[in-house]
C-alpha positions in Angstrom: 18.8 8.2 -13.4 16.4 9.5 -10.7 17.0 11.8 -8.1 15.6 10.9 -4.7 15.0 14.3 -2.7 14.5 14.1 1.2 14.0 16.6 3.6 16.6 17.7 6.1 14.5 16.8 9.1 14.2 13.1 10.3 11.2 12.1 12.1 11.4 8.9 14.3 8.6 7.3 15.9 9.0 4.3 18.4 6.4 2.3 19.3 5.9 -0.5 22.0 2.8 -3.4 22.2 2.6 -4.4 25.8 -0.1 -6.7 25.2 0.3 -10.3 24.0 -2.3 -9.9 21.1 -1.5 -8.0 17.8 -2.6 -4.1 17.9 -5.3 -3.0 15.1 -3.3 -0.3 14.0 -4.1 3.0 12.2 -7.1 3.8 10.2 -6.1 3.9 6.5 -4.6 7.3 5.6 -2.3 9.2 3.1 0.7 11.0 4.6 1.0 14.4 2.7 4.9 14.5 1.9 7.0 17.1 -0.2 9.9 14.5 -0.7 10.5 11.5 -2.4 9.1 9.2 0.4 9.8 7.6 3.8 11.7 4.8 5.0 10.1 2.3 7.8 13.2 0.4 9.4 11.7 -2.6 11.6 13.9 -3.2 14.8 11.8 -5.5 16.7 8.8 -7.5 16.5 6.6 -7.3 13.5 4.3 -5.2 11.4 1.9 -5.5 8.4 1.9 -2.6 6.1 -1.2 -2.5 3.8 -0.1 -0.2 0.7 -1.9 0.9 -2.4 -1.2 3.3 -5.1 -3.3 6.9 -4.5 -5.4 8.4 -7.1 -2.4 10.9 -7.7 0.0 8.2 -8.4 -2.3 6.3 -10.7 -2.6 9.5 -12.7 0.8 9.6 -13.3 1.0 5.9 -14.0 -2.1 4.3 -15.5 -0.2 0.9 -14.9 -0.9 0.7 -11.4 -4.9 1.3 -11.8 -4.8 -2.7 -11.7 -3.5 -2.9 -8.3 -5.3 -2.8 -5.5 -4.0 -3.6 -2.0 -0.8 -5.3 -1.3 0.4 -6.6 2.3 4.0 -6.4 3.5 5.3 -8.3 6.4 8.2 -6.4 8.1 10.0 -8.4 10.5 13.2 -7.2 12.5 15.9 -5.9 10.2 13.7 -5.2 7.4 13.4 -2.0 5.8 10.7 -0.7 3.9 10.8 2.3 1.4 
């Protein structure tokens, strides 16, 4: 079994798109975290995440080298973790 380690803090972000067209979103970035990961809960609307393994993660698991980018479309009620 693997232990999941989350910090004692809870970070909550709220966003609203007042426009009738999709927002572009943030530029590609890596969040520096000291725990096992983050969770995204889609409450309303939708969001498309583009994910890829970092160089650090590929060093730990060479099988991930063949993965480029994956797109995840979150809709209301979806949890991405």
